[in-house]
C-alpha positions in Angstrom: 8.9 2.5 -11.1 12.0 1.5 -9.0 12.5 2.3 -5.4 14.6 5.3 -4.3 18.2 4.3 -4.6 21.1 5.9 -2.7 24.9 5.8 -3.2 27.4 7.1 -0.6 31.1 7.0 -0.2 34.3 8.8 -1.0 36.1 10.4 -3.9 39.9 10.5 -3.8 41.8 13.1 -5.8 44.2 11.6 -8.3 45.3 15.1 -9.3 44.7 18.4 -7.6 41.2 19.7 -7.6 40.1 23.3 -8.6 36.7 24.8 -7.8 36.9 28.5 -8.2 35.4 30.8 -5.5 36.7 34.3 -4.7 39.4 35.9 -6.7 41.8 38.3 -5.0 44.1 40.0 -7.5 45.9 37.2 -9.4 45.0 34.5 -6.8 41.8 32.4 -7.2 40.6 30.8 -4.0 38.5 27.7 -3.6 34.8 28.0 -3.0 34.0 28.0 0.7 31.0 27.5 2.9 30.5 27.9 6.7 30.0 24.8 8.8 29.4 24.7 12.6 32.0 23.0 14.8 32.2 22.7 18.5 34.5 25.7 18.4 32.1 27.8 16.4 31.5 28.5 12.7 34.4 27.9 10.3 34.6 28.5 6.6 35.8 25.4 4.8 36.6 24.8 1.1 34.5 22.2 -0.7 33.1 21.3 -4.1 29.5 22.1 -4.8 27.0 19.4 -5.7 26.2 21.5 -8.8 29.7 21.0 -10.1 29.6 17.3 -9.8 26.0 17.2 -11.2 27.2 19.1 -14.2 29.9 16.5 -14.9 27.4 13.7 -14.6 25.0 15.5 -16.8 27.6 15.9 -19.6 28.4 12.2 -19.4 24.7 11.4 -19.7 24.3 13.6 -22.7 27.2 12.0 -24.5 25.9 8.5 -23.9 22.5 9.6 -25.2 23.9 11.3 -28.2 26.1 8.3 -29.1 23.0 6.0 -28.7 20.5 8.1 -30.8 22.8 9.9 -33.2 21.0 13.2 -32.9 24.0 15.4 -33.3 23.2 18.3 -35.7 19.6 17.2 -36.0 17.8 18.6 -32.9 16.8 22.2 -32.0 19.5 24.3 -30.4 17.3 24.7 -27.3 17.0 20.9 -27.0 20.8 20.5 -27.2 21.3 23.2 -24.6 18.7 21.6 -22.3 20.3 18.1 -22.6 23.9 19.3 -22.2 23.7 22.3 -19.8 20.2 22.3 -18.3 18.6 24.8 -20.7 17.1 28.2 -19.8 13.6 29.2 -18.9 12.6 31.7 -21.6 9.4 32.8 -23.3 8.2 30.5 -26.1 6.1 31.4 -29.1 4.8 27.9 -29.4 2.8 25.7 -27.1 4.4 25.4 -23.6 5.6 21.9 -22.7 3.2 20.9 -19.9 0.8 18.2 -19.0 0.8 15.3 -21.5 3.6 16.9 -23.5 5.9 17.1 -20.5 5.1 13.6 -19.5 5.9 12.4 -23.0 9.3 14.2 -23.0 10.2 12.6 -19.6 9.0 9.2 -20.7 11.2 9.0 -23.8 14.3 11.1 -22.8 15.9 9.7 -19.6 18.4 12.5 -19.6 15.5 14.9 -18.8 14.0 12.6 -16.2 17.3 12.1 -14.3 18.8 15.6 -14.5 15.9 17.8 -15.3 16.0 20.9 -17.5 14.4 24.1 -18.6 12.8 24.6 -22.0 9.7 25.4 -24.0 8.4 27.6 -21.1 8.6 24.8 -18.6 10.8 23.4 -15.8 11.4 19.6 -16.0 11.8 18.2 -12.5 14.6 15.7 -11.9 14.8 12.6 -9.8 18.5 12.9 -9.1 19.8 14.6 -5.9 23.6 15.2 -5.7 25.4 15.8 -2.4 28.2 18.4 -1.9 31.7 17.0 -2.1 33.1 17.6 1.4 36.8 17.2 2.3 37.6 14.9 5.2 39.3 17.4 7.6 39.0 18.0 11.3 36.3 20.6 10.9 34.0 18.2 9.0 34.2 15.2 11.3 30.7 15.8 12.5 29.4 15.7 8.9 31.5 12.9 7.4 32.0 10.8 10.6 35.7 10.4 9.7 38.2 11.8 12.3 41.0 13.7 10.7 43.9 15.5 12.4 44.6 17.9 9.4 42.6 21.1 9.5 40.9 22.9 6.6 43.5 25.6 6.7 46.3 23.0 6.1 44.4 20.9 3.5 44.9 23.1 0.4 47.8 24.5 -1.6 48.5 27.3 -4.0 49.7 26.3 -7.5 51.4 28.9 -9.7 51.0 29.3 -13.4 52.2 31.8 -16.0 51.2 33.1 -19.4 53.9 34.2 -21.7 53.4 36.8 -24.4 55.5 36.0 -27.5 55.5 39.4 -29.1 59.2 39.6 -29.4 59.9 35.9 -30.1 61.5 34.9 -33.4 58.4 32.8 -34.5 55.9 35.5 -33.7 56.8 37.6 -36.8 55.9 34.6 -39.0 52.4 34.1 -37.7 51.1 37.5 -36.9 50.2 40.3 -39.4 52.8 43.0 -39.2 53.1 46.6 -40.3 56.4 47.8 -41.7 58.4 50.9 -40.8 59.9 53.4 -43.3 62.9 51.1 -43.8 60.8 48.0 -44.4 61.3 46.3 -41.1 58.5 44.7 -39.2 57.0 46.8 -36.4 56.3 44.6 -33.3 53.6 46.2 -31.1 54.3 46.8 -27.4 52.8 43.9 -25.4 53.1 43.1 -21.7 55.5 40.4 -20.6 55.0 37.3 -18.6 52.0 37.2 -16.3 52.0 35.0 -13.2 48.8 33.9 -11.4 48.0 31.3 -8.7 45.0 29.0 -7.9 44.2 27.4 -4.6 43.6 23.6 -5.0 43.0 20.5 -3.0 46.2 18.4 -3.4 46.2 15.0 -5.0 45.4 12.4 -2.4 42.6 14.4 -0.7 39.6 12.4 0.3 36.1 13.7 0.0 32.8 12.4 1.4 29.6 12.6 -0.7 26.4 10.9 -1.8 23.8 10.6 -4.6 20.1 9.7 -4.5 17.8 8.7 -7.3 14.2 9.4 -6.1 11.8 6.7 -7.4 13.1 6.5 -11.0 11.4 4.7 -13.8 13.1 1.5 -15.0 14.5 3.5 -18.0 15.9 6.2 -15.8 17.5 3.8 -13.4 19.2 1.8 -16.1 20.4 5.0 -17.8 21.8 6.6 -14.6 23.6 3.4 -13.5 25.3 3.5 -16.9 26.1 7.2 -16.5 27.6 6.7 -13.0 29.6 3.7 -14.1 31.0 5.6 -17.1 31.9 8.6 -14.9 33.5 6.4 -12.2 35.7 4.8 -14.9 37.2 8.2 -15.7 36.1 10.5 -12.9 36.5 14.3 -13.4 35.5 17.0 -10.9 35.9 20.7 -10.8 37.6 22.9 -13.4 40.8 23.2 -15.4 40.6 19.6 -16.6 42.4 20.7 -19.8 45.6 21.1 -17.8 45.4 18.0 -15.7 43.3 19.0 -12.7 40.2 17.2 -11.5 41.0 13.5 -11.8 39.2 11.5 -9.0 38.8 7.9 -8.0 35.3 7.0 -6.7 34.5 4.5 -4.0 30.7 4.6 -3.8 28.4 1.9 -2.4 24.7 1.5 -3.2 22.2 0.9 -0.4 20.6 -2.0 -2.3 21.5 -4.5 -5.0 20.7 -3.4 -8.5 19.8 -6.3 -10.8 17.7 -6.9 -13.9 18.4 -3.6 -15.5 16.7 -3.0 -18.9 18.8 -2.5 -22.0 18.1 1.2 -22.3 20.1 1.7 -25.5 18.2 -1.0 -27.4 14.9 0.2 -26.0 15.5 3.8 -27.2 16.8 2.7 -30.6 13.7 0.5 -31.1 11.5 3.6 -30.4 13.6 6.2 -32.3 10.6 7.9 -33.8 9.0 8.5 -30.4 12.3 9.8 -29.0 12.8 12.1 -31.9 9.3 13.5 -31.5 9.9 14.1 -27.8 13.2 16.0 -28.6 11.3 18.2 -31.0 9.1 19.4 -28.1 12.0 21.2 -26.5 12.2 24.6 -28.2 
């Protein structure tokens, strides 16, 4: 079992960052938390550790899936547990506890690192993920980085629109139409263009954060280092990645040198039968 390993550093937004909090009408604001400053409590926007953890979890699941080729072969509950953390529900079979739980963790590094719920049990994780805190004046006591810009000035509103094409020329050709008495298409009444806005952290914003892997096994450490390296090569954070939000550049330093990592892919492929049996335990 490896020692506890910690990473800390900064994330820099390469495109604006969205992390939805409160919605007011057509405006969606960033998630906010209260921090104490010398001037008193202040609500600041930040990105939750859960959001970043979810991004890392999905990277880990994709690496594991590509390595083991289990797509379409494992129970739905197992796929949900690996990809999204699962759900704690009643099970008609034997609960996964004791030796069964230890076997699942030993052969599935995704479970050991990120944890999950399934088969009537909660699988503890060894990964702790810090909140992603912007470097602004109000967070200087937390990040240790002095900044002149305040949290009130560190965000922006981006505007978007959705256009309804009910009266457009091409709409008649793709949507089923009824005809009037003269044989002309009847176009239903639909609302026009809708505008909405989202609050974002602008590109260039720097954030302070950390990660800690508590006494992982050699398999879990090798797996997570690969997950983190893969995420850092194409960092995504927050929502709306499909329209260009959430690109980040990571600058994270480890508190100790990491050498002699095992080849986790070869190890799992060489023990495919044991891994498949462990995946079948999650139902």
